[in-house]
C-alpha positions as CSV (number, residue, x, y, z in Angstrom):
1,X,4.0,-2.1,15.3
2,X,5.8,-5.2,16.6
3,X,5.8,-6.5,13.0
4,X,8.0,-3.7,11.7
5,X,11.3,-5.3,12.3
6,X,10.2,-8.6,10.8
7,X,8.7,-6.8,7.8
8,X,11.9,-5.0,7.1
9,X,13.9,-8.2,7.3
10,X,11.5,-10.0,5.0
11,X,11.5,-7.1,2.5
12,X,15.3,-7.0,2.5
13,X,15.4,-10.7,1.8
14,X,12.9,-10.7,-1.0
15,X,14.5,-7.5,-2.6
16,X,17.8,-9.4,-2.5
17,X,16.1,-12.3,-4.3
18,X,14.7,-10.0,-7.0
19,X,18.1,-8.3,-7.6
20,X,20.1,-11.5,-7.5
21,X,17.7,-13.2,-9.9
22,X,18.0,-10.2,-12.3
23,X,21.8,-10.5,-12.6
24,X,24.6,-13.0,-12.9
25,X,27.2,-10.9,-11.2
26,X,27.6,-9.7,-7.6
27,X,27.0,-6.0,-8.4
28,X,24.8,-4.3,-5.9
29,X,23.5,-1.9,-8.6
30,X,20.0,-2.9,-9.5
31,X,20.3,-1.4,-13.0
32,X,23.4,-3.2,-13.8
33,X,22.0,-6.5,-12.5
34,X,18.8,-6.2,-14.5
35,X,20.7,-5.2,-17.7
36,X,23.0,-8.2,-17.3
37,X,20.1,-10.6,-17.0
38,X,18.4,-9.3,-20.1
39,X,21.4,-9.2,-22.4
40,X,20.0,-12.1,-24.4
41,X,16.3,-11.3,-24.0
42,X,14.5,-10.8,-27.3
43,X,11.0,-9.3,-27.7
44,X,8.7,-6.5,-26.5
45,X,6.7,-6.3,-23.3
46,X,3.3,-4.7,-23.0
47,X,2.0,-3.4,-19.7
48,X,-1.6,-2.3,-19.0
49,X,-2.2,-0.3,-15.8
50,X,-5.8,-0.1,-14.6
51,X,-6.8,3.5,-14.0
52,X,-6.0,6.9,-12.4
53,X,-8.8,7.0,-9.9
54,X,-8.4,4.0,-7.6
55,X,-5.0,5.1,-6.4
56,X,-2.4,7.8,-7.3
57,X,0.2,5.0,-7.5
58,X,-0.4,3.8,-11.0
59,X,0.6,6.9,-12.9
60,X,2.7,8.6,-10.2
61,X,4.8,5.6,-9.2
62,X,4.3,2.4,-11.2
63,X,4.5,3.9,-14.6
64,X,7.8,5.9,-14.1
65,X,9.4,3.0,-12.1
66,X,8.5,0.4,-14.7
67,X,9.7,2.7,-17.5
68,X,13.0,3.1,-15.7
69,X,13.4,-0.6,-14.8
70,X,12.6,-1.8,-18.4
71,X,15.0,0.8,-19.8
72,X,17.8,-0.3,-17.5
73,X,17.1,-3.9,-18.5
74,X,17.4,-3.0,-22.2
75,X,13.9,-4.3,-22.8
76,X,11.5,-2.5,-25.1
77,X,8.2,-1.9,-23.2
78,X,4.9,-0.3,-24.1
79,X,3.1,0.9,-20.9
80,X,-0.5,2.2,-21.2
81,X,-3.3,3.0,-18.8
82,X,-6.9,1.7,-19.3
83,X,-8.3,4.7,-17.4
84,X,-10.9,2.5,-15.6
85,X,-12.6,1.6,-18.9
86,X,-13.0,-2.2,-19.5
87,X,-13.5,-1.7,-23.3
88,X,-10.4,0.4,-23.5
89,X,-8.5,-2.2,-21.5
90,X,-9.4,-4.9,-24.0
91,X,-8.7,-2.6,-26.9
92,X,-5.2,-1.8,-25.6
93,X,-4.5,-5.5,-25.1
94,X,-5.7,-6.3,-28.7
95,X,-3.4,-3.6,-30.0
96,X,-0.4,-4.9,-28.1
97,X,-1.0,-8.5,-29.2
98,X,-1.4,-7.4,-32.9
99,X,1.8,-5.3,-32.6
100,X,3.6,-8.5,-31.6
101,X,4.5,-8.2,-27.9
102,X,6.1,-11.4,-26.5
103,X,4.9,-10.8,-23.0
104,X,1.8,-9.0,-21.7
105,X,1.6,-7.8,-18.1
106,X,-1.7,-6.6,-16.8
107,X,-3.3,-5.1,-13.7
108,X,-6.9,-6.2,-14.3
109,X,-10.0,-4.0,-13.8
110,X,-11.8,-7.2,-12.9
111,X,-11.0,-10.9,-13.2
112,X,-13.5,-11.5,-16.0
113,X,-11.9,-8.9,-18.3
114,X,-8.4,-9.9,-17.3
115,X,-9.1,-13.6,-18.1
116,X,-10.6,-12.6,-21.4
117,X,-7.5,-10.7,-22.4
118,X,-5.2,-13.5,-21.1
119,X,-7.1,-16.1,-23.2
120,X,-6.6,-14.0,-26.3
121,X,-2.9,-13.6,-25.5
122,X,-2.4,-17.3,-24.9
123,X,-4.1,-18.1,-28.3
124,X,-1.6,-15.7,-29.9
125,X,1.3,-17.3,-28.2
126,X,1.9,-14.3,-25.9
127,X,3.0,-15.1,-22.4
128,X,1.3,-13.2,-19.5
129,X,2.0,-11.9,-16.0
130,X,-0.5,-10.7,-13.4
131,X,1.0,-7.5,-11.9
132,X,-0.3,-6.5,-8.4
133,X,-3.7,-8.1,-8.9
134,X,-4.3,-11.8,-9.5
135,X,-6.7,-12.6,-12.3
136,X,-9.0,-15.3,-11.1
137,X,-9.7,-17.9,-13.8
138,X,-6.9,-16.4,-15.8
139,X,-3.8,-18.1,-17.4
140,X,-0.9,-15.9,-16.2
141,X,2.5,-17.6,-16.3
142,X,3.5,-15.6,-13.2
143,X,2.1,-13.2,-10.5
144,X,4.0,-10.5,-8.8
145,X,2.6,-8.5,-5.9
146,X,2.8,-7.9,-2.2
147,X,1.6,-10.3,0.4
148,X,-1.9,-8.9,0.4
149,X,-3.3,-10.8,3.3
150,X,-0.3,-9.4,5.3
151,X,-1.3,-5.9,4.1
152,X,-4.7,-6.4,5.6
153,X,-3.3,-7.8,8.8
154,X,-1.1,-4.7,9.2
155,X,-4.2,-2.5,8.7
156,X,-6.2,-4.4,11.3
157,X,-3.4,-4.4,13.8
158,X,-2.8,-0.7,13.1
159,X,-6.5,0.1,13.9
160,X,-6.2,-2.0,17.1
161,X,-3.1,-0.1,18.1
162,X,-4.7,3.3,17.4
163,X,-7.8,2.5,19.4
164,X,-5.8,1.0,22.2
165,X,-3.7,4.2,22.3
166,X,-6.9,6.2,22.4
167,X,-8.0,4.1,25.4
168,X,-11.3,3.1,23.7
169,X,-13.4,0.5,25.5
170,X,-15.5,-1.7,23.2
171,X,-15.2,0.7,20.3
172,X,-17.5,0.7,17.2
173,X,-15.8,0.2,13.9
174,X,-16.8,0.9,10.3
175,X,-15.1,-1.2,7.6
176,X,-14.8,0.6,4.2
177,X,-13.6,-2.1,1.9
178,X,-12.1,-2.0,-1.6
179,X,-13.8,-3.0,-4.9
180,X,-15.7,-6.3,-4.8
181,X,-14.3,-7.1,-8.2
182,X,-10.7,-6.8,-7.1
183,X,-9.2,-10.0,-5.7
184,X,-6.7,-7.9,-3.7
185,X,-9.5,-6.2,-1.8
186,X,-10.8,-9.7,-0.9
187,X,-7.3,-10.6,0.4
188,X,-6.9,-7.3,2.3
189,X,-10.3,-7.9,4.0
190,X,-9.3,-11.5,4.8
191,X,-6.2,-10.1,6.6
192,X,-7.8,-7.3,8.6
193,X,-10.9,-9.3,9.5
194,X,-8.6,-12.0,10.9
195,X,-7.4,-9.4,13.4
196,X,-10.7,-7.5,14.0
197,X,-12.9,-10.6,14.4
198,X,-10.9,-11.4,17.5
199,X,-11.7,-8.0,18.9
200,X,-15.4,-8.2,17.9
201,X,-15.5,-11.5,19.9
202,X,-14.3,-9.5,22.9
203,X,-17.0,-6.9,22.7
204,X,-15.9,-4.5,20.0
205,X,-18.8,-3.5,17.7
206,X,-19.0,-3.6,13.9
207,X,-21.1,-0.5,13.1
208,X,-20.8,-0.9,9.3
209,X,-19.1,-3.0,6.6
210,X,-19.4,-2.2,2.9
211,X,-17.4,-2.4,-0.3
212,X,-16.8,0.5,-2.6
213,X,-17.3,-0.2,-6.3
214,X,-14.1,0.3,-8.4
215,X,-12.4,1.9,-5.4
216,X,-14.3,5.1,-6.4
217,X,-13.4,7.8,-3.8
218,X,-16.5,9.9,-4.6
219,X,-18.8,6.9,-4.1
220,X,-16.9,6.2,-0.9
221,X,-17.9,9.5,0.5
222,X,-21.6,8.7,-0.1
223,X,-21.3,5.2,1.2
224,X,-19.5,6.3,4.3
225,X,-22.0,9.0,5.0
226,X,-24.8,6.4,4.8
227,X,-22.9,4.0,7.1
228,X,-22.2,6.8,9.6
229,X,-25.9,7.8,9.6
230,X,-26.9,4.2,10.1
231,X,-24.6,4.0,13.1
232,X,-26.3,7.0,14.7
233,X,-23.5,9.4,13.8
234,X,-21.1,7.6,16.1
235,X,-18.0,5.7,15.3
236,X,-14.7,5.1,17.1
237,X,-12.5,3.8,14.3
238,X,-12.5,3.3,10.5
239,X,-10.8,0.5,8.7
240,X,-10.4,2.0,5.2
241,X,-8.8,-0.3,2.6
242,X,-6.6,2.4,1.0
243,X,-5.5,6.0,1.4
244,X,-8.1,7.2,-1.1
245,X,-11.0,5.6,0.8
246,X,-9.4,6.8,4.1
247,X,-9.5,10.3,2.9
248,X,-13.1,10.0,1.8
249,X,-14.0,8.8,5.3
250,X,-11.9,11.7,6.9
251,X,-13.8,14.2,4.7
252,X,-17.1,12.9,6.2
253,X,-15.7,12.7,9.7
254,X,-14.5,16.3,9.6
255,X,-17.9,17.4,8.4
256,X,-19.5,15.8,11.4
257,X,-16.9,17.1,13.9
258,X,-15.4,13.6,14.5
259,X,-11.7,12.6,14.7
260,X,-11.0,8.9,15.1
261,X,-8.2,6.5,14.0
262,X,-8.4,5.7,10.3
263,X,-6.3,3.2,8.3
264,X,-5.1,3.4,4.7
265,X,-2.7,1.8,2.2
266,X,-0.3,2.8,-0.5
267,X,1.6,5.5,1.4
268,X,0.4,8.2,-0.9
269,X,1.4,11.8,-0.3
270,X,-2.1,12.6,0.7
271,X,-2.3,9.7,3.1
272,X,1.0,10.6,4.7
273,X,-0.1,14.2,5.1
274,X,-3.3,13.0,6.8
275,X,-1.1,10.9,9.1
276,X,1.2,13.9,9.9
277,X,-2.0,16.0,10.6
278,X,-3.3,13.3,13.0
279,X,-6.3,12.6,10.8
280,X,-5.2,9.1,9.7
281,X,-3.5,6.7,12.1
282,X,-1.6,4.6,9.6
283,X,-1.0,3.5,6.1
284,X,0.7,0.5,4.5
285,X,3.9,1.1,2.4
286,X,4.5,-1.2,-0.5
287,X,7.8,-0.4,-2.1
288,X,6.6,-0.3,-5.7
289,X,10.2,-0.1,-7.0
290,X,10.7,-3.6,-5.8
291,X,7.5,-4.7,-7.4
292,X,8.4,-3.0,-10.7
293,X,11.8,-4.7,-10.7
294,X,10.2,-8.0,-9.9
295,X,8.0,-7.7,-13.0
296,X,11.0,-7.0,-15.1
297,X,12.7,-10.0,-13.7
298,X,9.8,-12.2,-14.5
299,X,9.3,-10.7,-18.0
300,X,13.0,-11.2,-18.8
301,X,12.8,-14.9,-17.8
302,X,9.8,-15.3,-20.1
303,X,11.5,-13.6,-23.0
304,X,14.5,-15.9,-22.5
305,X,12.3,-19.0,-22.1
306,X,13.8,-19.5,-18.7
307,X,12.2,-20.4,-15.4
308,X,12.1,-17.4,-13.0
309,X,12.8,-17.6,-9.3
310,X,9.7,-17.0,-7.2
311,X,8.8,-17.0,-3.5
312,X,6.1,-19.7,-3.9
313,X,2.6,-20.0,-5.4
314,X,-0.8,-18.3,-4.9
315,X,-4.0,-20.2,-5.3
316,X,-6.4,-19.2,-8.1
317,X,-9.6,-20.4,-6.5
318,X,-11.6,-19.9,-9.6
319,X,-9.2,-21.5,-12.0
320,X,-8.2,-24.1,-9.4
321,X,-4.5,-23.7,-10.1
322,X,-1.4,-22.6,-8.2
323,X,0.2,-19.6,-9.9
324,X,4.0,-19.2,-9.5
325,X,4.4,-16.0,-7.6
326,X,6.8,-13.4,-6.4
327,X,5.4,-11.8,-3.2
328,X,7.0,-8.9,-1.5
329,X,6.7,-7.7,2.1
330,X,4.6,-4.6,3.0
331,X,5.4,-2.3,6.0
332,X,3.1,-0.5,8.4
333,X,3.6,3.3,8.6
334,X,2.5,5.6,11.4
335,X,3.5,9.2,12.2
336,X,6.8,8.0,13.8
337,X,7.9,6.2,10.6
338,X,6.6,8.6,7.8
339,X,10.2,9.6,7.5
340,X,11.1,6.1,6.4
341,X,9.0,6.4,3.2
342,X,10.8,9.7,2.3
343,X,14.2,8.2,3.1
344,X,13.4,5.3,0.8
345,X,12.7,7.8,-2.0
346,X,9.1,6.7,-2.5
347,X,7.9,10.3,-2.0
348,X,10.0,13.4,-1.8
349,X,10.2,15.9,1.1
350,X,9.3,18.7,-1.4
351,X,5.9,17.1,-2.4
352,X,5.1,15.9,1.2
353,X,6.1,18.9,3.3
354,X,4.2,21.7,1.6
355,X,2.3,24.5,3.2
356,X,1.0,23.6,6.7
357,X,2.7,20.2,6.5
358,X,6.2,21.8,6.6
359,X,6.2,22.2,10.4
360,X,4.5,18.8,10.8
361,X,7.3,17.2,8.8
362,X,9.9,18.8,11.0
363,X,8.1,17.5,14.0
364,X,8.1,14.0,12.6
365,X,11.8,14.1,11.7
366,X,11.3,14.1,8.0
367,X,14.7,15.0,6.5
């Protein structure tokens, strides 16, 4: 958890960049700043979210936060969800292009479909933004996300911290990775493997390592059961790429009478409840409000034919190009810092501290 202070400093700095770039005055109110920046922005923005299965974030957090941010910016936006269906994804994009959106922002279901949609948009003179997931081989004008390698590093270090606290010697680890078609999953794995490979070199054991198609939590249960069986029913820690996969692993672990450190990501209510109950060691909090506001900032710049401020570039290895990017800083969350996620307004005490979790919330200082 030594990264926590640095993460908070970095997040504050990047958030300040987002807000400053969205307004020309010194107001600290994000709504006023965004509205000021968009006063001369003309055109409509289309946003396509990927599904409702891979994570609770898309409908529970991204959609309402994007709706609010665009409204405050005075920008007309059409936000739809492809519900995990590639054909529906393409159909929604076609409809938005035909309706005359000026900017199209997508969270791709896979890079091939995303690149197909972006090629159509480009041919129609529509500018595009990759939101959260980079489209390999695509043509996005900008990319806004979190530092996804850093997300993985926090997960890897979190598992190391959990196993160290449990005083495990040469523990065996199962890695439950995200979708093989999601470039973010590749970056997460790059991050946590950079941490865990050092431990494997010292004697830790990798008991299993498999990706979960489409981040499907039901498939994750089956996959983890198979990995656990192949490991002789023994495991000391689980690197799960997000809270949904972590919960799938926890379901199997409980069934087998096991309780070990498990990682996650997205700081969902379910993931946080698992942490409060001691069934999950950590998650990674990505302040989606900042990501949503970042998307609005980039979209407004495109609508105004202006160059947006970014934090650097990200390499599209398939398209062999550097994509101008706005990357935000993630934060590791353990039981001691669950209260920070609530204090930030990402989840409410009412939704988190229900039933048996009420007492656990009090214990953890959730106000």
